[in-house]
C-alpha positions in Angstrom: 130.1 -21.4 68.9 130.2 -18.0 67.1 133.4 -17.0 69.1 135.4 -19.6 67.2 134.6 -18.0 63.9 137.1 -15.6 62.2 136.9 -11.9 63.2 135.8 -10.9 59.8 132.8 -13.2 59.9 131.9 -12.1 63.4 132.0 -8.4 62.4 129.8 -9.2 59.4 127.4 -11.0 61.6 127.2 -8.2 64.2 126.7 -5.6 61.5 124.1 -7.5 59.5 122.2 -9.6 62.1 119.4 -7.0 62.7 119.5 -5.7 59.1 119.2 -9.2 57.7 116.3 -10.1 60.0 114.4 -7.0 59.1 115.0 -7.5 55.3 114.0 -11.1 55.6 110.8 -10.2 57.4 110.0 -7.8 54.6 110.7 -10.5 52.0 108.4 -12.9 53.7 105.6 -10.3 53.8 106.2 -9.8 50.0 105.8 -13.5 49.4 102.6 -13.6 51.4 101.2 -10.6 49.5 102.0 -12.0 46.1 101.4 -15.8 46.6 98.9 -15.8 49.4 95.8 -15.1 47.3 97.0 -17.5 44.5 96.4 -20.7 46.6 92.7 -20.5 46.2 93.0 -20.4 42.3 96.1 -22.6 41.7 96.0 -26.2 43.0 99.8 -26.7 43.0 101.8 -28.2 45.7 104.6 -25.7 45.4 102.2 -22.8 46.0 101.0 -24.4 49.3 104.6 -25.2 50.4 105.8 -21.7 49.7 102.8 -20.0 51.4 103.0 -22.4 54.3 106.7 -21.8 54.8 106.4 -18.0 54.6 103.3 -17.9 56.9 105.1 -19.9 59.6 108.4 -18.0 59.3 107.0 -14.5 59.1 105.9 -14.2 62.7 109.0 -15.9 64.0 111.4 -13.7 62.1 109.6 -10.5 63.1 109.6 -11.6 66.7 113.3 -12.5 66.7 114.1 -9.2 65.0 112.3 -7.3 67.7 114.2 -9.2 70.4 117.5 -8.4 68.8 116.6 -4.7 68.6 115.7 -4.7 72.3 119.0 -6.4 73.1 121.0 -3.9 70.9 119.3 -0.9 72.6 120.3 -2.3 76.0 123.9 -1.4 75.3 124.1 2.4 75.4 127.9 2.6 75.3 130.0 3.3 72.2 130.8 6.2 69.9 128.4 8.6 68.4 128.1 6.8 65.1 127.1 3.6 66.9 124.4 5.4 68.9 123.1 7.0 65.7 122.9 3.6 64.0 121.1 2.2 67.1 118.7 5.1 66.9 117.7 4.6 63.2 117.5 0.8 63.8 115.1 1.4 66.7 112.9 3.2 64.2 112.4 -0.2 62.5 110.5 -1.6 65.5 107.1 -0.2 64.4 107.6 -1.7 61.0 108.0 -5.1 62.5 104.6 -4.6 64.2 103.2 -3.9 60.7 104.7 -7.2 59.5 103.2 -9.0 62.5 99.8 -7.6 61.4 100.2 -9.5 58.1 98.8 -8.7 54.7 95.0 -8.4 54.2 94.8 -11.4 51.8 96.0 -14.0 54.3 95.5 -13.8 58.0 95.2 -17.5 58.6 96.8 -20.4 56.8 94.2 -22.9 58.0 90.9 -22.6 59.9 92.7 -23.9 63.0 94.7 -20.7 63.1 91.5 -18.7 63.7 90.9 -20.8 66.9 94.3 -19.5 68.2 93.2 -15.9 68.4 93.8 -15.7 72.1 97.5 -16.7 71.5 97.8 -13.8 69.0 96.2 -11.5 71.5 98.9 -12.4 74.0 101.5 -11.9 71.3 100.0 -8.5 70.5 100.5 -7.4 74.1 104.0 -8.8 74.4 105.3 -7.5 71.0 103.8 -4.0 71.5 105.6 -3.8 74.9 108.9 -4.9 73.4 108.5 -2.4 70.5 107.7 0.4 73.0 110.8 -0.6 75.0 113.0 -0.4 71.9 111.4 2.9 70.9 111.7 4.5 74.4 115.4 3.4 74.9 116.4 5.3 71.7 114.4 8.4 72.6 116.4 11.5 72.0 116.2 15.1 70.9 116.1 14.3 67.2 113.0 14.4 64.9 113.5 10.7 64.0 111.7 9.6 67.2 108.7 11.8 66.4 108.4 10.3 63.0 108.3 6.9 64.7 105.1 7.8 66.6 102.7 7.6 63.6 104.4 4.4 62.4 104.0 2.9 65.9 100.3 3.7 65.9 99.9 2.2 62.4 101.8 -1.0 63.4 99.5 -1.3 66.5 96.4 -0.9 64.3 97.6 -3.6 61.9 98.5 -6.1 64.6 95.2 -5.4 66.4 93.3 -5.9 63.1 94.7 -9.3 62.6 93.9 -10.4 66.1 90.3 -9.1 65.8 89.8 -10.9 62.5 91.1 -14.2 63.9 88.6 -13.9 66.7 85.7 -13.0 64.4 86.5 -15.9 62.1 86.8 -18.6 64.9 84.0 -21.2 65.1 82.5 -19.7 68.3 82.0 -16.3 66.7 80.7 -17.7 63.5 78.2 -19.8 65.3 76.5 -16.6 66.4 75.5 -15.8 62.9 71.9 -15.7 61.8 69.8 -15.9 58.6 68.6 -12.4 58.7 71.0 -11.5 55.9 69.6 -14.3 53.8 66.0 -13.0 54.2 66.9 -9.4 53.2 69.2 -10.4 50.3 66.6 -12.8 49.0 63.9 -10.1 48.9 66.3 -7.7 47.1 67.3 -10.1 44.4 63.8 -11.0 43.2 64.2 -9.0 40.0 66.9 -10.3 37.7 69.7 -8.1 36.5 70.3 -7.7 32.7 74.1 -8.1 33.2 75.1 -11.7 33.9 78.1 -10.7 36.1 75.9 -8.5 38.3 73.4 -11.3 38.7 76.1 -13.8 39.7 77.3 -11.4 42.4 73.8 -10.7 43.8 72.8 -14.3 43.9 76.1 -15.5 45.3 75.8 -13.0 48.2 72.3 -14.2 48.9 73.3 -17.9 49.1 76.5 -17.0 51.0 74.4 -16.2 54.1 72.8 -19.6 54.3 76.1 -21.3 53.5 77.9 -19.5 56.2 75.2 -20.6 58.6 75.2 -24.2 57.6 79.0 -24.6 57.5 79.0 -24.1 61.3 77.0 -27.3 61.6 73.9 -25.3 62.4 70.6 -26.6 61.2 68.7 -23.9 59.1 64.9 -23.8 59.2 63.2 -25.7 56.4 61.8 -22.5 54.9 65.4 -21.4 54.2 66.2 -24.5 52.2 62.9 -24.3 50.5 63.5 -20.7 49.4 67.0 -21.5 48.3 65.7 -24.4 46.2 63.1 -22.3 44.5 65.7 -19.6 43.6 68.6 -21.8 42.7 66.6 -24.3 40.6 65.8 -21.6 38.1 69.5 -20.8 37.4 71.0 -22.4 34.3 73.7 -25.0 34.8 76.7 -22.9 33.5 75.5 -20.0 35.6 75.0 -22.1 38.7 78.7 -23.0 38.9 79.7 -19.4 38.3 77.5 -18.3 41.2 79.1 -21.0 43.4 82.5 -19.7 42.4 81.7 -16.2 43.7 80.0 -17.6 46.8 83.0 -19.8 47.7 85.2 -16.9 47.2 83.2 -14.9 49.8 83.5 -17.9 52.2 87.3 -18.1 51.6 87.6 -14.4 52.4 85.6 -14.8 55.5 87.8 -17.6 56.8 91.3 -16.7 55.7 91.5 -12.9 55.1 90.7 -9.7 56.8 87.4 -9.4 54.9 85.3 -9.5 58.2 86.9 -6.2 59.2 87.9 -4.3 56.0 84.4 -4.4 54.5 82.7 -2.6 57.4 82.7 1.1 58.2 85.0 0.8 61.1 87.5 -1.1 59.0 87.5 1.5 56.2 88.2 4.2 58.8 91.2 2.2 60.1 92.4 1.8 56.5 92.3 5.6 56.0 94.1 6.2 59.3 96.9 3.7 58.6 97.5 5.1 55.1 97.7 8.7 56.3 100.1 7.8 59.1 102.4 5.8 56.8 102.4 8.4 54.1 103.0 11.2 56.6 106.0 9.4 58.1 107.4 8.7 54.6 107.2 12.4 53.6 108.6 13.7 56.8 111.5 11.3 56.7 112.2 12.4 53.1 112.2 16.1 53.9 113.4 16.5 57.5 115.9 13.8 58.2 119.7 14.5 57.8 120.7 11.3 56.0 124.5 11.9 56.4 124.1 11.4 60.1 123.3 7.7 59.7 124.7 4.8 57.9 123.8 4.8 54.2 122.8 1.2 54.4 120.4 1.8 57.3 119.0 4.8 55.5 118.4 2.7 52.4 116.7 0.0 54.5 114.5 2.6 56.2 113.4 4.0 52.8 112.6 0.5 51.7 110.5 -0.2 54.8 108.6 3.1 54.4 108.0 2.6 50.7 106.8 -0.9 51.4 104.4 0.3 54.1 102.8 2.9 51.8 102.6 0.4 49.0 101.0 -2.1 51.3 98.2 0.4 52.2 97.7 1.3 48.5 97.5 -2.3 47.5 95.0 -3.1 50.3 92.9 -0.1 49.1 93.1 -1.3 45.5 92.0 -4.8 46.6 89.2 -3.3 48.6 87.9 -1.3 45.6 88.1 -4.2 43.2 86.7 -6.9 45.5 83.4 -8.7 45.0 82.1 -7.2 48.2 82.5 -3.7 46.8 80.7 -4.7 43.6 77.9 -6.1 45.6 77.7 -2.9 47.6 77.5 -0.9 44.4 74.7 -3.1 43.2 72.7 -2.8 46.4 73.2 0.9 47.0 73.5 2.1 43.5 71.1 1.9 40.6 71.8 5.1 38.7 73.9 5.5 35.5 77.0 6.8 37.4 77.3 3.8 39.7 76.6 1.4 36.8 79.4 3.0 34.8 81.8 2.8 37.8 80.8 -0.9 38.2 81.5 -1.7 34.6 84.9 -0.1 34.6 86.0 -1.7 37.9 84.8 -5.1 36.8 87.0 -5.1 33.7 90.0 -4.8 36.0 89.2 -7.9 38.1 89.5 -11.5 37.3 86.4 -13.8 37.4 88.5 -16.9 38.4 87.7 -17.9 42.0 89.1 -21.4 42.1 91.4 -23.6 40.1 88.6 -25.1 38.0 90.6 -28.4 38.0 89.6 -31.9 38.8 92.3 -34.1 40.3 92.6 -37.5 38.8 94.2 -40.7 40.2 94.7 -43.6 37.9 95.2 -47.0 39.6 96.9 -48.5 36.5 99.6 -45.8 36.2 100.1 -45.7 39.9 100.6 -49.4 40.1 103.3 -49.2 37.4 104.9 -46.1 38.9 105.1 -47.4 42.5 107.6 -50.1 41.4 110.0 -47.3 40.5 109.5 -45.3 43.7 109.9 -47.9 46.4 112.6 -45.8 48.0 109.9 -43.3 49.2 107.9 -46.1 50.7 110.9 -47.4 52.6 111.3 -44.0 54.4 107.6 -43.9 55.3 106.2 -41.2 53.1 103.6 -43.2 51.3 101.4 -40.1 50.9 104.0 -38.2 48.9 104.4 -41.3 46.7 100.6 -41.3 46.1 100.6 -37.5 45.3 103.1 -38.1 42.4 100.4 -40.0 40.5 97.8 -37.2 40.7 97.0 -35.4 37.4 94.6 -32.5 36.9 92.2 -31.7 34.1 90.0 -28.7 33.6 86.3 -28.8 34.5 84.4 -28.6 31.2 80.9 -27.3 30.6 79.5 -30.7 29.7 80.4 -32.2 33.1 79.0 -29.1 34.9 75.7 -29.4 33.1 75.5 -33.2 33.8 76.2 -32.7 37.5 73.7 -29.9 37.9 70.9 -31.6 35.9 71.5 -34.8 37.9 71.1 -33.0 41.2 68.1 -31.0 39.9 66.3 -34.3 39.0 66.9 -35.5 42.6 65.5 -32.3 44.0 62.5 -32.4 41.7 61.9 -36.0 42.7 61.4 -35.0 46.3 58.6 -32.6 45.2 56.7 -35.4 43.5 53.6 -36.5 45.3 54.2 -33.7 47.8 56.9 -35.7 49.7 59.0 -32.6 50.6 58.7 -33.4 54.3 59.2 -37.2 54.0 62.5 -37.7 55.8 62.8 -41.3 54.8 62.5 -40.5 51.1 65.0 -37.6 51.5 67.5 -39.9 53.2 67.0 -42.5 50.5 67.5 -40.1 47.6 70.6 -38.4 49.2 72.1 -41.6 50.4 72.1 -43.4 47.0 75.6 -44.6 46.0 75.0 -45.9 42.5 72.3 -48.4 43.7 69.6 -46.0 42.6 70.6 -46.2 38.9 71.2 -50.0 39.1 67.9 -50.5 40.7 66.2 -48.4 38.0 67.8 -50.4 35.2 67.2 -53.7 37.0 70.8 -54.7 36.7 70.8 -56.0 40.3 67.8 -58.2 39.7 69.2 -60.9 37.6 82.3 -44.0 23.5 81.6 -41.1 23.7 81.0 -38.2 26.1 79.6 -40.7 28.6 82.9 -42.6 28.5 84.9 -39.4 29.0 82.8 -38.1 31.9 82.6 -41.6 33.5 86.4 -41.9 33.4 86.8 -38.4 34.8 84.4 -39.0 37.7 85.8 -42.4 38.5 89.4 -41.1 38.7 88.3 -38.2 40.7 86.6 -40.5 43.2 89.7 -42.6 43.3 91.7 -39.4 44.0 89.4 -38.6 47.0 89.8 -42.2 48.3 93.6 -42.2 48.0 94.6 -38.6 48.6 91.7 -36.9 50.4 90.0 -39.8 52.4 89.0 -37.4 55.1 86.5 -35.9 52.7 84.7 -39.2 52.4 82.7 -41.1 55.0 84.2 -41.7 58.5 86.7 -44.5 58.6 88.3 -43.9 55.2 91.1 -41.8 56.7 92.7 -44.8 58.5 96.1 -45.3 56.9 96.3 -49.1 57.4 92.8 -49.6 55.9 93.6 -47.3 53.0 96.9 -49.1 52.1 95.1 -52.5 52.2 92.2 -51.2 50.0 94.6 -49.8 47.4 96.6 -53.0 47.3 93.4 -55.0 46.8 92.0 -52.7 44.1 95.2 -53.1 42.2 94.6 -56.8 42.0 97.2 -58.1 44.4 96.7 -61.5 45.9 94.1 -60.9 48.5 94.3 -64.4 50.0 98.0 -64.0 50.6 97.6 -60.5 52.2 94.8 -62.0 54.3 97.0 -64.8 55.6 99.9 -62.4 56.3 97.7 -60.1 58.4 98.6 -59.8 62.1 95.0 -60.4 63.2 94.6 -63.5 61.1 93.0 -65.5 63.9 90.8 -62.7 65.1 87.1 -63.5 64.4 86.2 -59.8 64.0 89.0 -59.3 61.5 87.7 -62.3 59.5 84.3 -60.8 59.3 85.7 -57.4 58.1 87.9 -59.1 55.5 84.9 -61.1 54.2 83.0 -57.9 53.7 85.9 -56.2 51.9 86.5 -59.3 49.8 82.9 -59.4 48.6 82.9 -55.7 47.9 86.1 -55.8 45.7 85.3 -59.0 43.8 81.6 -58.2 43.5 82.7 -55.7 40.9 83.4 -58.5 38.4 79.9 -59.9 39.0 78.4 -56.5 38.4 80.4 -56.0 35.2 79.1 -59.3 33.9 75.5 -58.3 34.6 76.0 -55.0 32.9 77.3 -56.7 29.7 74.5 -59.3 29.8 71.6 -57.0 30.6 72.5 -53.9 28.5 73.7 -54.7 25.0 73.9 -51.1 23.7 77.3 -49.6 24.5 76.0 -46.0 24.8 73.3 -46.9 27.2 75.7 -48.9 29.3 78.1 -46.0 29.6 75.3 -43.6 30.3 74.3 -45.8 33.3 77.9 -46.1 34.5 78.2 -42.3 34.4 75.1 -41.9 36.6 76.5 -44.5 39.0 79.6 -42.5 39.5 77.6 -39.4 39.8 75.5 -40.9 42.6 78.7 -42.0 44.4 79.9 -38.4 44.1 76.7 -37.0 45.5 76.8 -39.5 48.4 80.4 -38.4 49.2 79.4 -34.8 49.0 76.4 -35.3 51.4 78.6 -37.0 54.0 81.8 -34.8 53.8 82.2 -32.6 56.9 82.0 -28.9 56.3 85.4 -28.5 57.9 87.0 -30.4 55.1 85.3 -28.2 52.6 86.8 -25.2 54.4 90.3 -26.7 54.1 89.8 -27.5 50.4 89.2 -23.8 49.7 92.9 -23.0 50.4 94.1 -25.8 48.1 92.5 -24.5 44.9 89.1 -25.8 45.7 87.5 -29.2 45.1 84.7 -30.4 42.8 83.2 -32.2 45.8 82.8 -28.8 47.6 80.9 -27.4 44.6 78.6 -30.5 44.5 78.0 -30.1 48.3 76.9 -26.5 47.9 74.8 -27.3 44.9 73.0 -29.9 46.9 72.5 -27.5 49.8 71.0 -24.8 47.6 68.8 -27.3 45.8 67.3 -28.4 49.1 69.2 -31.8 49.0 70.3 -31.6 52.6 69.4 -33.4 55.8 70.8 -30.6 57.9 67.6 -28.7 58.7 64.8 -28.3 61.2 61.1 -27.4 61.2 61.4 -24.5 63.6 63.4 -21.4 64.6 61.6 -19.1 62.2 58.6 -16.8 62.1 59.0 -16.5 58.3 55.8 -17.8 56.5 56.9 -20.5 54.1 54.2 -19.8 51.6 55.8 -16.4 50.9 58.4 -18.1 48.7 56.0 -20.1 46.6 54.8 -16.9 44.8 57.9 -17.3 42.5 56.8 -20.6 41.0 53.7 -22.3 39.7 52.6 -24.9 42.2 49.4 -27.1 42.2 46.6 -26.0 44.5 46.6 -29.3 46.4 50.3 -28.7 47.1 49.6 -25.2 48.4 46.9 -26.7 50.6 49.3 -29.2 52.0 51.8 -26.5 52.8 49.1 -24.4 54.4 48.0 -27.2 56.6 51.6 -27.8 57.7 52.1 -24.1 58.5 48.9 -23.9 60.6 50.0 -27.0 62.5 53.5 -25.7 63.0 52.5 -22.2 64.2 49.5 -23.3 66.3 51.0 -21.8 69.4 51.9 -18.5 67.7 48.6 -16.5 67.6 50.0 -13.6 65.8 51.4 -15.6 62.9 48.2 -17.7 62.7 46.1 -14.6 62.4 48.3 -13.3 59.7 47.9 -16.5 57.7 44.1 -16.6 58.2 43.8 -13.0 57.1 45.5 -13.9 53.8 
């Protein structure tokens, strides 16, 4: 096909094929470096599309460029200038290994990429062999090849780092985690810091250990949830959400960045080696290479690649210094005036924003009107994109934060009443309430203002989850046919007609399902009438409606799979994720077990005032639980 093109076009293609691929690879890396970290703080579709496109294209472009370099080095014929150009272009092979290693701030686009670490290991072996082939074919007597050696080592380190991080972040590796870090961090953070930002970091790192453990669907021992509740329940509402921000930022770094490696001693050593190698190659190329022996364009591209590699290392070092992990390390290891001053100055250079702080809203009325104008999208089968067009976002305000936290705190305190902490039936009832708890309390089922605003916000957010993120709700909501039917019914379309047009109209099972849905949708009008009749005061009515939506939100948070929360972190975060972690830290979780720990539970009750009878109840439970562990029993008895 290319042979039919004019000679000028063919010459342009032959001269710029490799150059263009290398520059494109560098451009994609730049996009990932700049926009990769933004996806956790900006919930915009264009950010996700841009990062997704760059992430998928970066490896492919670098691989194709390496293949073209290998093919070009296979032809050793030609004049001296062509051999010189081939030689300097072969020098680009190590830089492509650097690009395949990727930036520190995004190693995986989704958590599924971590499971493909074995594929990346195979890619590491293949691409290193190809790069070595390109490098060896161009070997000569000049100094250029010797400059390529440090860059080849740096590229191999970068690519190896990425493969190791993907392996360490896969589910199998994370499931080997333990709660030892939670114990040690819990003990170190007993004394409060005077600086609020410091306290946020310390507490977030403490709760991060139990969150990392629980997100792998592992059941923590009950003492861990108990200790978490005692500590988290004393945090003010506004501070609780800030602690969660930092904590979820640490989880994001663990799943999607090179944090598992670069925050350890071995990772820091590799950082120093890579920087020294890149900087050395840049200086030697500047001083020793005779630029007139090569094409000026190739020399300019080489300078650009070298400068970019040095900048990449400097940027990675800057991110390392200004990261939350470094701040936490300074707080743990420091304590003197010098480290305090260093911390204060570094903290001013960082941003405290860890997620978008936006709540997505989906309004059925506006979507019903808008869909009539966008039927063309439905005709081509992209209903989801059509639904996305009706999503709006509003900022999370302090009033809603306080309401959510206080609501969950009341639920947690309710489980402590009458010493029912270990009553699994009561726990299931409290966590499983979907608005019926409020209605039962107000006896509505027996026979504005800020409340209106919060109720509307929560209701439209729940509708957004139902329509756009059904996988974050209970099992079964993600079915597309069911979802389309439910949306149509909620919009007030003729249900009887849709029922008769259904393909399974004569199926008895379908008729039973339809009857249940019919009663659910039209039961709303009955409930609304009861609300108007039983509660005459408007403020009281809206207050109850607000709590009903809050119970629906907590029910959804309790049943959302942890995997969906991990996905939400790369989309700017979700309010549902924050509610789920609030429930976890307040002890509102059914994911626990009464074993797997030698930690005496009474140890954590020294932080709060608890009735004597309650302590006796706890003591009896401990003695019963550890009856086969003589050493622990003797220690309890001695106390």
